C-alpha positions as CSV (number, residue, x, y, z in Angstrom):
1,M,117.4,115.5,77.9
2,L,116.7,117.7,80.8
3,M,113.6,119.9,80.6
4,S,114.4,123.6,80.3
5,P,112.6,125.9,82.7
6,Q,110.7,127.3,79.7
7,N,109.1,124.0,78.5
8,L,108.7,122.2,81.7
9,P,105.4,124.0,82.7
10,E,104.0,123.4,79.2
11,R,104.8,119.7,79.4
12,I,103.4,119.3,82.9
13,N,100.2,121.1,82.0
14,A,99.8,118.9,79.0
15,V,100.2,115.7,81.0
16,L,97.8,117.0,83.7
17,G,95.3,117.6,80.9
18,Q,95.7,114.0,79.8
19,V,95.1,112.8,83.3
20,R,92.0,115.0,83.6
21,Q,90.7,113.7,80.3
22,A,91.2,110.1,81.3
23,V,89.5,110.7,84.7
24,A,86.5,112.3,82.9
25,T,86.3,109.5,80.4
26,A,86.3,107.0,83.3
27,G,83.4,108.9,84.9
28,R,85.5,109.6,88.0
29,S,86.0,112.8,90.0
30,A,89.0,115.0,89.3
31,Q,90.2,114.5,92.9
32,S,90.3,110.7,92.6
33,V,93.7,110.5,91.0
34,T,97.0,111.8,92.4
35,V,99.9,112.5,90.1
36,L,103.1,111.2,91.7
37,A,106.1,112.9,90.0
38,I,109.0,110.4,89.8
39,G,112.1,112.5,90.0
40,K,114.7,109.8,89.6
41,A,118.0,111.4,88.2
42,Q,116.4,114.8,88.0
43,P,118.1,117.7,89.9
44,P,116.4,119.4,92.9
45,Q,115.8,122.5,90.8
46,T,113.7,120.6,88.3
47,L,111.5,119.3,91.1
48,A,111.2,122.8,92.6
49,D,110.1,124.0,89.1
50,A,107.6,121.2,89.0
51,A,106.2,122.1,92.4
52,R,105.6,125.6,91.1
53,C,103.5,124.0,88.4
54,G,101.2,122.5,91.0
55,L,102.8,119.1,91.8
56,S,103.2,118.3,95.4
57,H,103.7,114.5,95.5
58,F,107.2,113.3,94.6
59,G,108.5,109.7,94.3
60,E,112.1,108.5,94.6
61,S,113.7,105.1,94.0
62,Y,117.2,105.7,95.4
63,L,117.5,106.6,99.1
64,Q,120.7,108.7,99.0
65,E,119.6,110.7,96.0
66,A,116.2,111.2,97.7
67,L,117.7,112.5,100.9
68,G,119.7,115.1,99.1
69,K,116.6,116.4,97.3
70,Q,114.6,116.4,100.5
71,A,117.3,118.5,102.2
72,A,117.5,120.9,99.2
73,L,113.7,121.3,99.0
74,R,112.8,121.2,102.7
75,E,111.1,124.6,102.6
76,L,108.5,123.4,100.1
77,P,105.3,121.6,101.3
78,L,106.0,118.3,99.5
79,T,104.9,114.8,100.2
80,W,107.6,112.2,99.6
81,H,107.0,108.6,98.4
82,F,109.6,105.9,98.3
83,V,109.0,103.8,95.2
84,G,112.3,101.8,95.0
85,R,113.0,98.3,96.3
86,V,113.3,98.5,100.1
87,Q,116.5,97.0,101.6
88,A,116.4,95.9,105.2
89,N,119.4,98.0,106.2
90,K,117.7,101.2,105.0
91,T,114.3,100.8,106.6
92,R,115.0,103.2,109.5
93,V,115.8,106.2,107.2
94,I,112.9,105.4,105.0
95,A,110.5,105.1,108.0
96,E,111.8,108.5,109.2
97,Q,111.9,110.5,106.0
98,F,108.9,109.4,103.8
99,A,105.1,109.6,104.0
100,W,104.5,106.7,101.7
101,V,106.2,103.5,100.7
102,H,104.8,101.8,97.6
103,T,107.1,98.7,97.4
104,V,106.6,96.5,100.5
105,E,106.7,92.9,99.5
106,R,107.8,91.1,102.7
107,L,106.5,91.0,106.2
108,K,110.0,91.5,107.6
109,I,110.3,94.8,105.8
110,A,106.9,96.0,107.0
111,E,107.8,95.0,110.6
112,R,111.0,97.0,110.5
113,L,109.2,100.0,109.1
114,A,106.6,99.8,111.8
115,A,109.2,99.5,114.6
116,Q,111.3,102.4,113.2
117,R,108.5,104.8,112.4
118,P,108.9,107.8,114.8
119,F,106.2,107.9,117.4
120,H,105.6,111.6,116.8
121,A,105.0,111.0,113.1
122,P,101.7,110.1,111.5
123,P,101.3,106.5,110.4
124,L,103.5,105.5,107.4
125,N,101.3,104.9,104.4
126,I,102.0,101.5,102.9
127,C,101.2,99.9,99.5
128,L,102.0,96.2,98.9
129,Q,103.7,95.6,95.6
130,V,102.2,92.7,93.8
131,N,104.1,90.7,91.1
132,L,101.1,90.0,88.8
133,A,102.9,88.1,86.1
134,A,105.4,86.4,88.4
135,E,108.3,88.1,86.6
136,A,111.7,87.1,88.0
137,T,113.2,90.5,87.2
138,K,110.6,92.4,89.3
139,G,109.8,92.7,92.9
140,G,106.5,92.1,94.6
141,V,104.6,89.5,96.5
142,A,103.1,86.6,94.6
143,V,99.4,86.8,94.1
144,A,98.8,83.7,96.1
145,E,100.7,85.1,99.1
146,L,99.1,88.5,99.0
147,P,96.1,87.8,101.4
148,A,98.3,86.6,104.2
149,L,100.8,89.4,103.8
150,A,98.0,92.0,103.7
151,A,96.3,90.6,106.8
152,A,99.6,90.7,108.8
153,V,100.7,94.2,107.7
154,A,97.3,95.6,108.5
155,Q,97.8,94.7,112.1
156,L,101.2,96.4,112.5
157,P,101.4,99.6,114.6
158,R,102.4,103.0,113.1
159,L,101.6,101.8,109.6
160,Q,98.5,102.4,107.6
161,L,98.0,99.8,104.9
162,R,96.5,101.9,102.1
163,G,96.5,99.6,99.1
164,L,98.3,97.8,96.3
165,M,101.0,98.7,93.7
166,C,102.1,96.9,90.6
167,I,104.5,97.2,87.6
168,P,102.9,95.0,85.1
169,P,104.5,93.6,81.9
170,E,104.9,96.3,79.2
171,E,102.0,96.2,76.8
172,A,101.5,98.5,73.8
173,E,97.8,97.7,73.3
174,P,95.5,99.6,75.8
175,G,93.2,96.6,76.2
176,R,96.0,94.4,77.3
177,Q,97.3,97.2,79.6
178,R,93.9,97.4,81.2
179,A,93.7,93.7,81.8
180,W,96.7,93.8,84.1
181,F,95.4,96.8,86.0
182,A,92.0,95.1,86.3
183,Q,93.7,92.2,88.0
184,L,95.1,94.5,90.7
185,R,91.8,96.2,91.2
186,V,90.1,92.8,91.7
187,L,92.7,91.8,94.2
188,R,92.1,95.0,96.2
189,D,88.4,94.4,96.1
190,E,88.8,90.8,97.3
191,L,90.9,92.0,100.3
192,N,88.3,94.6,101.1
193,A,85.5,92.0,101.0
194,G,87.6,90.0,103.5
195,G,87.6,92.9,106.0
196,L,90.3,95.3,105.0
197,S,89.7,99.0,104.0
198,L,92.1,99.7,101.2
199,D,91.6,102.9,99.2
200,T,94.7,103.1,97.0
201,L,95.8,101.5,93.7
202,S,99.2,102.7,92.8
203,M,99.3,101.7,89.1
204,G,100.1,103.3,85.8
205,M,103.3,104.9,84.6
206,S,104.2,107.2,81.7
207,A,103.3,104.7,79.0
208,D,100.1,103.3,80.4
209,F,98.6,105.7,82.9
210,E,95.4,106.3,81.0
211,A,94.6,102.6,80.9
212,A,95.4,102.5,84.7
213,I,93.0,105.3,85.4
214,M,90.2,103.5,83.5
215,E,90.7,100.6,85.8
216,G,90.6,102.6,89.0
217,S,94.1,103.8,89.7
218,T,94.3,106.4,92.4
219,I,98.1,107.2,92.1
220,V,99.8,107.3,88.7
221,R,103.6,107.4,88.9
222,L,104.9,109.6,86.1
223,G,108.5,110.4,85.3
224,T,109.4,110.7,81.7
225,A,106.0,111.9,80.7
226,L,106.6,115.0,83.0
227,F,110.3,115.5,82.8
228,G,111.4,113.9,79.5
229,A,114.2,111.3,79.3
230,R,116.4,111.0,82.3
231,P,119.7,112.9,82.2
């Protein structure tokens, strides 16, 4: 159901408290994790209400839906992240309208984003999506192909390769959740040892963000935890 204006602040504050607790348990600074509110299927007013609760980073999966929200909320100082699968015929608008893209998995897509990022805009922040378990139903570059893709994307103009993103298999047990996230952290560290300077791990969603924070996540992507079930 949709959150009512009355209980949305209470829910958001509770989730932010869980994030702070997980960060403290991990021995990390409070500023080391960004909560990315995933507003898929939520109306603009709900996002505006969430912004009044202190959230400023919002993620969208569907381009047309996102553009409508951006237009409706253009007076608010929000940072927009694209977290859906990037289609080649939509790269220009994504390059123009977003500050972050979390789901780059092919060099062709990165090249198009680089060529179409406006010259007057700051570099587009990029995360490479990694398919850790080689699941056919999920996007992402194969682990074996990640180093070559990362090296190529890091050289592209008007892009800033920030880090890695994953959507691991669903696991109920926190230890198994952490094992997947640890894999992504190790991949990030290996790339950095090879000469890159990646500072971002986009990992953890509503059901497993605490495990992700324990393994070094810097961006947790939360939808239902903040807003309840999608309408």
